[in-house]
Every structure is written in structure tokens, then in C-alpha cells.
PyMOL Python script that loads the backbone (N, CA, C, O; Angstrom):
from pymol import cmd

cmd.read_pdbstr("""\
ATOM      1  N   ARG A   1     110.771  71.943  77.072  1.00  0.00           N
ATOM      2  CA  ARG A   1     110.663  73.301  76.587  1.00  0.00           C
ATOM      3  C   ARG A   1     111.208  74.234  77.656  1.00  0.00           C
ATOM      4  O   ARG A   1     110.754  74.197  78.799  1.00  0.00           O
ATOM      5  N   ASN A   2     112.146  75.046  77.307  1.00  0.00           N
ATOM      6  CA  ASN A   2     112.740  76.009  78.233  1.00  0.00           C
ATOM      7  C   ASN A   2     112.137  77.387  77.998  1.00  0.00           C
ATOM      8  O   ASN A   2     111.956  77.821  76.861  1.00  0.00           O
ATOM      9  N   THR A   3     111.837  78.048  79.077  1.00  0.00           N
ATOM     10  CA  THR A   3     111.357  79.426  78.992  1.00  0.00           C
ATOM     11  C   THR A   3     112.230  80.294  79.881  1.00  0.00           C
ATOM     12  O   THR A   3     112.891  79.796  80.792  1.00  0.00           O
ATOM     13  N   TYR A   4     112.230  81.568  79.619  1.00  0.00           N
ATOM     14  CA  TYR A   4     113.032  82.485  80.414  1.00  0.00           C
ATOM     15  C   TYR A   4     112.330  83.836  80.480  1.00  0.00           C
ATOM     16  O   TYR A   4     111.406  84.120  79.719  1.00  0.00           O
ATOM     17  N   ILE A   5     112.794  84.647  81.405  1.00  0.00           N
ATOM     18  CA  ILE A   5     112.272  86.004  81.548  1.00  0.00           C
ATOM     19  C   ILE A   5     113.297  86.956  80.961  1.00  0.00           C
ATOM     20  O   ILE A   5     114.461  86.964  81.363  1.00  0.00           O
ATOM     21  N   ASN A   6     112.863  87.739  80.029  1.00  0.00           N
ATOM     22  CA  ASN A   6     113.718  88.714  79.384  1.00  0.00           C
ATOM     23  C   ASN A   6     113.504  90.067  80.060  1.00  0.00           C
ATOM     24  O   ASN A   6     112.358  90.475  80.246  1.00  0.00           O
ATOM     25  N   PRO A   7     114.565  90.770  80.430  1.00  0.00           N
ATOM     26  CA  PRO A   7     114.383  92.083  81.073  1.00  0.00           C
ATOM     27  C   PRO A   7     113.605  93.069  80.207  1.00  0.00           C
ATOM     28  O   PRO A   7     112.976  93.988  80.732  1.00  0.00           O
ATOM     29  N   ASN A   8     113.640  92.891  78.902  1.00  0.00           N
ATOM     30  CA  ASN A   8     112.897  93.795  78.019  1.00  0.00           C
ATOM     31  C   ASN A   8     111.395  93.554  78.076  1.00  0.00           C
ATOM     32  O   ASN A   8     110.624  94.329  77.510  1.00  0.00           O
ATOM     33  N   SER A   9     110.971  92.492  78.751  1.00  0.00           N
ATOM     34  CA  SER A   9     109.544  92.185  78.866  1.00  0.00           C
ATOM     35  C   SER A   9     108.834  93.127  79.829  1.00  0.00           C
ATOM     36  O   SER A   9     107.614  93.275  79.758  1.00  0.00           O
ATOM     37  N   PHE A  10     109.572  93.761  80.719  1.00  0.00           N
ATOM     38  CA  PHE A  10     108.984  94.615  81.745  1.00  0.00           C
ATOM     39  C   PHE A  10     109.256  96.078  81.438  1.00  0.00           C
ATOM     40  O   PHE A  10     110.369  96.456  81.074  1.00  0.00           O
ATOM     41  N   THR A  11     108.223  96.894  81.590  1.00  0.00           N
ATOM     42  CA  THR A  11     108.408  98.335  81.445  1.00  0.00           C
ATOM     43  C   THR A  11     108.816  98.919  82.794  1.00  0.00           C
ATOM     44  O   THR A  11     108.789  98.233  83.815  1.00  0.00           O
ATOM     45  N   PHE A  12     109.190 100.183  82.782  1.00  0.00           N
ATOM     46  CA  PHE A  12     109.569 100.847  84.027  1.00  0.00           C
ATOM     47  C   PHE A  12     108.400 100.886  85.001  1.00  0.00           C
ATOM     48  O   PHE A  12     108.584 100.679  86.200  1.00  0.00           O
ATOM     49  N   MET A  13     107.193 101.151  84.492  1.00  0.00           N
ATOM     50  CA  MET A  13     106.024 101.242  85.373  1.00  0.00           C
ATOM     51  C   MET A  13     105.723  99.910  86.049  1.00  0.00           C
ATOM     52  O   MET A  13     105.357  99.891  87.224  1.00  0.00           O
ATOM     53  N   GLU A  14     105.868  98.811  85.342  1.00  0.00           N
ATOM     54  CA  GLU A  14     105.640  97.499  85.958  1.00  0.00           C
ATOM     55  C   GLU A  14     106.653  97.246  87.063  1.00  0.00           C
ATOM     56  O   GLU A  14     106.303  96.722  88.121  1.00  0.00           O
ATOM     57  N   SER A  15     107.902  97.613  86.826  1.00  0.00           N
ATOM     58  CA  SER A  15     108.929  97.451  87.855  1.00  0.00           C
ATOM     59  C   SER A  15     108.652  98.351  89.052  1.00  0.00           C
ATOM     60  O   SER A  15     108.843  97.936  90.196  1.00  0.00           O
ATOM     61  N   ALA A  16     108.205  99.575  88.801  1.00  0.00           N
ATOM     62  CA  ALA A  16     107.899 100.505  89.889  1.00  0.00           C
ATOM     63  C   ALA A  16     106.718 100.012  90.716  1.00  0.00           C
ATOM     64  O   ALA A  16     106.714 100.172  91.936  1.00  0.00           O
ATOM     65  N   ILE A  17     105.721  99.417  90.077  1.00  0.00           N
ATOM     66  CA  ILE A  17     104.562  98.905  90.820  1.00  0.00           C
ATOM     67  C   ILE A  17     104.969  97.725  91.688  1.00  0.00           C
ATOM     68  O   ILE A  17     104.522  97.620  92.830  1.00  0.00           O
ATOM     69  N   VAL A  18     105.811  96.836  91.169  1.00  0.00           N
ATOM     70  CA  VAL A  18     106.273  95.702  91.981  1.00  0.00           C
ATOM     71  C   VAL A  18     107.057  96.206  93.186  1.00  0.00           C
ATOM     72  O   VAL A  18     106.864  95.710  94.296  1.00  0.00           O
ATOM     73  N   LEU A  19     107.933  97.177  92.988  1.00  0.00           N
ATOM     74  CA  LEU A  19     108.688  97.750  94.106  1.00  0.00           C
ATOM     75  C   LEU A  19     107.750  98.428  95.099  1.00  0.00           C
ATOM     76  O   LEU A  19     107.936  98.295  96.308  1.00  0.00           O
ATOM     77  N   SER A  20     106.752  99.148  94.612  1.00  0.00           N
ATOM     78  CA  SER A  20     105.780  99.807  95.496  1.00  0.00           C
ATOM     79  C   SER A  20     104.985  98.797  96.305  1.00  0.00           C
ATOM     80  O   SER A  20     104.688  99.036  97.476  1.00  0.00           O
ATOM     81  N   ILE A  21     104.639  97.676  95.697  1.00  0.00           N
ATOM     82  CA  ILE A  21     103.904  96.633  96.413  1.00  0.00           C
ATOM     83  C   ILE A  21     104.725  96.123  97.582  1.00  0.00           C
ATOM     84  O   ILE A  21     104.197  95.950  98.681  1.00  0.00           O
ATOM     85  N   VAL A  22     106.006  95.880  97.362  1.00  0.00           N
ATOM     86  CA  VAL A  22     106.864  95.370  98.437  1.00  0.00           C
ATOM     87  C   VAL A  22     107.056  96.421  99.521  1.00  0.00           C
ATOM     88  O   VAL A  22     107.001  96.101 100.708  1.00  0.00           O
ATOM     89  N   VAL A  23     107.281  97.672  99.125  1.00  0.00           N
ATOM     90  CA  VAL A  23     107.504  98.733 100.117  1.00  0.00           C
ATOM     91  C   VAL A  23     106.240  98.994 100.925  1.00  0.00           C
ATOM     92  O   VAL A  23     106.300  99.076 102.152  1.00  0.00           O
ATOM     93  N   LEU A  24     105.097  99.125 100.259  1.00  0.00           N
ATOM     94  CA  LEU A  24     103.855  99.418 100.971  1.00  0.00           C
ATOM     95  C   LEU A  24     103.356  98.231 101.779  1.00  0.00           C
ATOM     96  O   LEU A  24     102.765  98.411 102.844  1.00  0.00           O
ATOM     97  N   GLY A  25     103.585  97.030 101.289  1.00  0.00           N
ATOM     98  CA  GLY A  25     103.107  95.835 101.988  1.00  0.00           C
ATOM     99  C   GLY A  25     103.983  95.421 103.146  1.00  0.00           C
ATOM    100  O   GLY A  25     103.512  94.751 104.064  1.00  0.00           O
ATOM    101  N   GLY A  26     105.237  95.802 103.127  1.00  0.00           N
ATOM    102  CA  GLY A  26     106.165  95.405 104.176  1.00  0.00           C
ATOM    103  C   GLY A  26     106.932  94.165 103.751  1.00  0.00           C
ATOM    104  O   GLY A  26     106.331  93.162 103.365  1.00  0.00           O
ATOM    105  N   MET A  27     108.249  94.226 103.819  1.00  0.00           N
ATOM    106  CA  MET A  27     109.070  93.131 103.318  1.00  0.00           C
ATOM    107  C   MET A  27     108.905  91.863 104.127  1.00  0.00           C
ATOM    108  O   MET A  27     109.118  90.776 103.589  1.00  0.00           O
ATOM    109  N   GLY A  28     108.536  91.949 105.387  1.00  0.00           N
ATOM    110  CA  GLY A  28     108.406  90.764 106.218  1.00  0.00           C
ATOM    111  C   GLY A  28     106.985  90.277 106.387  1.00  0.00           C
ATOM    112  O   GLY A  28     106.735  89.360 107.169  1.00  0.00           O
ATOM    113  N   SER A  29     106.061  90.866 105.675  1.00  0.00           N
ATOM    114  CA  SER A  29     104.651  90.549 105.867  1.00  0.00           C
ATOM    115  C   SER A  29     104.034  90.034 104.571  1.00  0.00           C
ATOM    116  O   SER A  29     103.829  90.798 103.627  1.00  0.00           O
ATOM    117  N   ILE A  30     103.742  88.745 104.530  1.00  0.00           N
ATOM    118  CA  ILE A  30     103.119  88.160 103.341  1.00  0.00           C
ATOM    119  C   ILE A  30     101.712  88.733 103.139  1.00  0.00           C
ATOM    120  O   ILE A  30     101.338  89.091 102.022  1.00  0.00           O
ATOM    121  N   ILE A  31     100.939  88.817 104.219  1.00  0.00           N
ATOM    122  CA  ILE A  31      99.575  89.352 104.121  1.00  0.00           C
ATOM    123  C   ILE A  31      99.611  90.814 103.672  1.00  0.00           C
ATOM    124  O   ILE A  31      98.791  91.232 102.855  1.00  0.00           O
ATOM    125  N   GLY A  32     100.555  91.586 104.203  1.00  0.00           N
ATOM    126  CA  GLY A  32     100.675  92.989 103.809  1.00  0.00           C
ATOM    127  C   GLY A  32     100.984  93.144 102.333  1.00  0.00           C
ATOM    128  O   GLY A  32     100.440  94.027 101.670  1.00  0.00           O
ATOM    129  N   VAL A  33     101.854  92.289 101.816  1.00  0.00           N
ATOM    130  CA  VAL A  33     102.200  92.349 100.396  1.00  0.00           C
ATOM    131  C   VAL A  33     100.994  91.977  99.538  1.00  0.00           C
ATOM    132  O   VAL A  33     100.764  92.585  98.493  1.00  0.00           O
ATOM    133  N   ILE A  34     100.231  90.989  99.970  1.00  0.00           N
ATOM    134  CA  ILE A  34      99.035  90.589  99.218  1.00  0.00           C
ATOM    135  C   ILE A  34      98.017  91.729  99.195  1.00  0.00           C
ATOM    136  O   ILE A  34      97.436  92.025  98.151  1.00  0.00           O
ATOM    137  N   ILE A  35      97.804  92.365 100.343  1.00  0.00           N
ATOM    138  CA  ILE A  35      96.854  93.483 100.412  1.00  0.00           C
ATOM    139  C   ILE A  35      97.349  94.653  99.562  1.00  0.00           C
ATOM    140  O   ILE A  35      96.568  95.266  98.834  1.00  0.00           O
ATOM    141  N   ALA A  36      98.646  94.963  99.654  1.00  0.00           N
ATOM    142  CA  ALA A  36      99.203  96.053  98.847  1.00  0.00           C
ATOM    143  C   ALA A  36      99.065  95.752  97.360  1.00  0.00           C
ATOM    144  O   ALA A  36      98.758  96.647  96.572  1.00  0.00           O
ATOM    145  N   ALA A  37      99.288  94.505  96.973  1.00  0.00           N
ATOM    146  CA  ALA A  37      99.141  94.132  95.561  1.00  0.00           C
ATOM    147  C   ALA A  37      97.706  94.327  95.099  1.00  0.00           C
ATOM    148  O   ALA A  37      97.465  94.870  94.022  1.00  0.00           O
ATOM    149  N   LEU A  38      96.756  93.885  95.911  1.00  0.00           N
ATOM    150  CA  LEU A  38      95.346  94.055  95.541  1.00  0.00           C
ATOM    151  C   LEU A  38      94.983  95.532  95.413  1.00  0.00           C
ATOM    152  O   LEU A  38      94.305  95.936  94.469  1.00  0.00           O
ATOM    153  N   VAL A  39      95.442  96.331  96.376  1.00  0.00           N
ATOM    154  CA  VAL A  39      95.118  97.765  96.349  1.00  0.00           C
ATOM    155  C   VAL A  39      95.760  98.440  95.142  1.00  0.00           C
ATOM    156  O   VAL A  39      95.103  99.207  94.438  1.00  0.00           O
ATOM    157  N   LEU A  40      97.052  98.154  94.897  1.00  0.00           N
ATOM    158  CA  LEU A  40      97.750  98.843  93.817  1.00  0.00           C
ATOM    159  C   LEU A  40      97.330  98.369  92.429  1.00  0.00           C
ATOM    160  O   LEU A  40      97.466  99.115  91.459  1.00  0.00           O
ATOM    161  N   ILE A  41      96.834  97.170  92.321  1.00  0.00           N
ATOM    162  CA  ILE A  41      96.391  96.680  91.016  1.00  0.00           C
ATOM    163  C   ILE A  41      94.930  97.063  90.758  1.00  0.00           C
ATOM    164  O   ILE A  41      94.575  97.429  89.637  1.00  0.00           O
ATOM    165  N   LEU A  42      94.088  96.980  91.784  1.00  0.00           N
ATOM    166  CA  LEU A  42      92.659  97.239  91.582  1.00  0.00           C
ATOM    167  C   LEU A  42      92.288  98.722  91.600  1.00  0.00           C
ATOM    168  O   LEU A  42      91.343  99.125  90.922  1.00  0.00           O
ATOM    169  N   THR A  43      93.013  99.537  92.362  1.00  0.00           N
ATOM    170  CA  THR A  43      92.669 100.960  92.467  1.00  0.00           C
ATOM    171  C   THR A  43      92.664 101.666  91.109  1.00  0.00           C
ATOM    172  O   THR A  43      91.696 102.365  90.808  1.00  0.00           O
ATOM    173  N   PRO A  44      93.701 101.517  90.274  1.00  0.00           N
ATOM    174  CA  PRO A  44      93.635 102.199  88.967  1.00  0.00           C
ATOM    175  C   PRO A  44      92.465 101.730  88.100  1.00  0.00           C
ATOM    176  O   PRO A  44      91.924 102.506  87.312  1.00  0.00           O
ATOM    177  N   GLU A  45      92.080 100.476  88.244  1.00  0.00           N
ATOM    178  CA  GLU A  45      90.953  99.973  87.456  1.00  0.00           C
ATOM    179  C   GLU A  45      89.644 100.636  87.890  1.00  0.00           C
ATOM    180  O   GLU A  45      88.808 100.968  87.049  1.00  0.00           O
ATOM    181  N   TYR A  46      89.466 100.826  89.179  1.00  0.00           N
ATOM    182  CA  TYR A  46      88.251 101.479  89.668  1.00  0.00           C
ATOM    183  C   TYR A  46      88.242 102.977  89.357  1.00  0.00           C
ATOM    184  O   TYR A  46      87.177 103.590  89.279  1.00  0.00           O
ATOM    185  N   LEU A  47      89.415 103.557  89.182  1.00  0.00           N
ATOM    186  CA  LEU A  47      89.499 104.996  88.944  1.00  0.00           C
ATOM    187  C   LEU A  47      89.512 105.358  87.461  1.00  0.00           C
ATOM    188  O   LEU A  47      89.699 106.528  87.128  1.00  0.00           O
ATOM    189  N   ARG A  48      89.323 104.413  86.580  1.00  0.00           N
ATOM    190  CA  ARG A  48      89.332 104.701  85.137  1.00  0.00           C
ATOM    191  C   ARG A  48      88.235 105.691  84.747  1.00  0.00           C
ATOM    192  O   ARG A  48      88.396 106.436  83.780  1.00  0.00           O
ATOM    193  N   ALA A  49      87.143 105.710  85.471  1.00  0.00           N
ATOM    194  CA  ALA A  49      86.052 106.643  85.165  1.00  0.00           C
ATOM    195  C   ALA A  49      86.471 108.093  85.408  1.00  0.00           C
ATOM    196  O   ALA A  49      85.910 109.011  84.810  1.00  0.00           O
ATOM    197  N   PHE A  50      87.443 108.295  86.272  1.00  0.00           N
ATOM    198  CA  PHE A  50      87.937 109.635  86.588  1.00  0.00           C
ATOM    199  C   PHE A  50      89.271 109.850  85.879  1.00  0.00           C
ATOM    200  O   PHE A  50      90.297 110.042  86.532  1.00  0.00           O
ATOM    201  N   ALA A  51      89.262 109.819  84.563  1.00  0.00           N
ATOM    202  CA  ALA A  51      90.497 109.829  83.774  1.00  0.00           C
ATOM    203  C   ALA A  51      91.383 111.034  84.087  1.00  0.00           C
ATOM    204  O   ALA A  51      92.606 110.903  84.134  1.00  0.00           O
ATOM    205  N   ASP A  52      90.786 112.195  84.299  1.00  0.00           N
ATOM    206  CA  ASP A  52      91.589 113.390  84.549  1.00  0.00           C
ATOM    207  C   ASP A  52      92.247 113.375  85.921  1.00  0.00           C
ATOM    208  O   ASP A  52      93.328 113.938  86.092  1.00  0.00           O
ATOM    209  N   TYR A  53      91.616 112.747  86.893  1.00  0.00           N
ATOM    210  CA  TYR A  53      92.119 112.777  88.266  1.00  0.00           C
ATOM    211  C   TYR A  53      92.604 111.412  88.750  1.00  0.00           C
ATOM    212  O   TYR A  53      92.886 111.241  89.936  1.00  0.00           O
ATOM    213  N   ARG A  54      92.702 110.449  87.849  1.00  0.00           N
ATOM    214  CA  ARG A  54      93.023 109.070  88.231  1.00  0.00           C
ATOM    215  C   ARG A  54      94.370 108.970  88.940  1.00  0.00           C
ATOM    216  O   ARG A  54      94.458 108.349  89.999  1.00  0.00           O
ATOM    217  N   MET A  55      95.412 109.564  88.382  1.00  0.00           N
ATOM    218  CA  MET A  55      96.738 109.448  88.987  1.00  0.00           C
ATOM    219  C   MET A  55      96.817 110.217  90.306  1.00  0.00           C
ATOM    220  O   MET A  55      97.533 109.802  91.217  1.00  0.00           O
ATOM    221  N   LEU A  56      96.100 111.318  90.417  1.00  0.00           N
ATOM    222  CA  LEU A  56      96.056 112.070  91.670  1.00  0.00           C
ATOM    223  C   LEU A  56      95.418 111.234  92.769  1.00  0.00           C
ATOM    224  O   LEU A  56      95.930 111.181  93.888  1.00  0.00           O
ATOM    225  N   MET A  57      94.302 110.580  92.458  1.00  0.00           N
ATOM    226  CA  MET A  57      93.632 109.721  93.442  1.00  0.00           C
ATOM    227  C   MET A  57      94.490 108.502  93.776  1.00  0.00           C
ATOM    228  O   MET A  57      94.548 108.083  94.932  1.00  0.00           O
ATOM    229  N   PHE A  58      95.149 107.939  92.780  1.00  0.00           N
ATOM    230  CA  PHE A  58      96.026 106.792  93.002  1.00  0.00           C
ATOM    231  C   PHE A  58      97.162 107.175  93.951  1.00  0.00           C
ATOM    232  O   PHE A  58      97.495 106.412  94.858  1.00  0.00           O
ATOM    233  N   GLY A  59      97.750 108.338  93.751  1.00  0.00           N
ATOM    234  CA  GLY A  59      98.800 108.823  94.643  1.00  0.00           C
ATOM    235  C   GLY A  59      98.282 109.053  96.051  1.00  0.00           C
ATOM    236  O   GLY A  59      98.979 108.766  97.025  1.00  0.00           O
ATOM    237  N   ALA A  60      97.066 109.570  96.168  1.00  0.00           N
ATOM    238  CA  ALA A  60      96.473 109.792  97.489  1.00  0.00           C
ATOM    239  C   ALA A  60      96.257 108.474  98.218  1.00  0.00           C
ATOM    240  O   ALA A  60      96.475 108.396  99.427  1.00  0.00           O
ATOM    241  N   VAL A  61      95.831 107.438  97.502  1.00  0.00           N
ATOM    242  CA  VAL A  61      95.653 106.120  98.123  1.00  0.00           C
ATOM    243  C   VAL A  61      96.992 105.581  98.613  1.00  0.00           C
ATOM    244  O   VAL A  61      97.068 105.009  99.701  1.00  0.00           O
ATOM    245  N   MET A  62      98.047 105.755  97.823  1.00  0.00           N
ATOM    246  CA  MET A  62      99.372 105.286  98.248  1.00  0.00           C
ATOM    247  C   MET A  62      99.850 106.033  99.494  1.00  0.00           C
ATOM    248  O   MET A  62     100.415 105.427 100.404  1.00  0.00           O
ATOM    249  N   VAL A  63      99.624 107.347  99.533  1.00  0.00           N
ATOM    250  CA  VAL A  63     100.022 108.134 100.705  1.00  0.00           C
ATOM    251  C   VAL A  63      99.238 107.690 101.935  1.00  0.00           C
ATOM    252  O   VAL A  63      99.807 107.580 103.021  1.00  0.00           O
ATOM    253  N   MET A  64      97.940 107.434 101.780  1.00  0.00           N
ATOM    254  CA  MET A  64      97.129 106.975 102.918  1.00  0.00           C
ATOM    255  C   MET A  64      97.623 105.621 103.425  1.00  0.00           C
ATOM    256  O   MET A  64      97.631 105.377 104.631  1.00  0.00           O
ATOM    257  N   MET A  65      98.034 104.740 102.513  1.00  0.00           N
ATOM    258  CA  MET A  65      98.573 103.447 102.948  1.00  0.00           C
ATOM    259  C   MET A  65      99.844 103.642 103.768  1.00  0.00           C
ATOM    260  O   MET A  65     100.048 102.951 104.766  1.00  0.00           O
ATOM    261  N   MET A  66     100.696 104.574 103.357  1.00  0.00           N
ATOM    262  CA  MET A  66     101.941 104.823 104.090  1.00  0.00           C
ATOM    263  C   MET A  66     101.659 105.452 105.456  1.00  0.00           C
ATOM    264  O   MET A  66     102.387 105.192 106.414  1.00  0.00           O
ATOM    265  N   ILE A  67     100.618 106.270 105.556  1.00  0.00           N
ATOM    266  CA  ILE A  67     100.284 106.908 106.831  1.00  0.00           C
ATOM    267  C   ILE A  67      99.667 105.907 107.800  1.00  0.00           C
ATOM    268  O   ILE A  67     100.058 105.846 108.966  1.00  0.00           O
ATOM    269  N   PHE A  68      98.706 105.124 107.324  1.00  0.00           N
ATOM    270  CA  PHE A  68      97.975 104.225 108.213  1.00  0.00           C
ATOM    271  C   PHE A  68      98.657 102.881 108.417  1.00  0.00           C
ATOM    272  O   PHE A  68      98.361 102.194 109.394  1.00  0.00           O
ATOM    273  N   ARG A  69      99.555 102.487 107.530  1.00  0.00           N
ATOM    274  CA  ARG A  69     100.262 101.208 107.659  1.00  0.00           C
ATOM    275  C   ARG A  69     101.759 101.405 107.406  1.00  0.00           C
ATOM    276  O   ARG A  69     102.292 100.813 106.467  1.00  0.00           O
ATOM    277  N   PRO A  70     102.451 102.215 108.208  1.00  0.00           N
ATOM    278  CA  PRO A  70     103.862 102.497 107.923  1.00  0.00           C
ATOM    279  C   PRO A  70     104.771 101.272 108.049  1.00  0.00           C
ATOM    280  O   PRO A  70     105.831 101.226 107.424  1.00  0.00           O
ATOM    281  N   GLU A  71     104.372 100.286 108.847  1.00  0.00           N
ATOM    282  CA  GLU A  71     105.219  99.103 109.019  1.00  0.00           C
ATOM    283  C   GLU A  71     104.914  98.028 107.994  1.00  0.00           C
ATOM    284  O   GLU A  71     105.575  96.990 107.975  1.00  0.00           O
ATOM    285  N   GLY A  72     103.933  98.253 107.149  1.00  0.00           N
ATOM    286  CA  GLY A  72     103.580  97.277 106.099  1.00  0.00           C
ATOM    287  C   GLY A  72     102.376  96.463 106.476  1.00  0.00           C
ATOM    288  O   GLY A  72     101.949  95.601 105.708  1.00  0.00           O
TER     289      GLY A  72
END
""", "prot")
cmd.dss("prot")
cmd.show_as("cartoon", "prot")
cmd.util.cbc("prot")
cmd.orient("prot")
């Protein structure tokens, strides 16, 4: 059975999150990428209760990651 990945399977937001994970985690750091993935995937889930401010808080978390971990 052959399977393949179709580019239409991914939305723009999914592609942007994958790119953000690599940028925030650091391209040369496996641990950094894992931590960035956990933060970027779990943060929106924890912020669902704050529906009006969820994206603002998510952006603030991303900015804090860039300030405190600029090298990844």
C-alpha cells in the first residue's frame, strides 16, 4: 500500500506553526525544537478559556521565547 502527502492536506496555519517551531526552537537544537513544539502546541489549548485574548497571549508567549531563547 502506497501513501503520500498531498500539499492540499496542510493549511497555511499548520505550515506557519511548523516554521515557527523550527525558528523558535533553533535549527541546530533537537531539544529546542521539541520544547518549542510543546509550547506552541500546548499553549493555545490552555488558553481556550480566554477566547477573546487567546491570540494576544499566544503572541506574547512567542515573543518571550524569542527574548529569553534567541539562539533556540
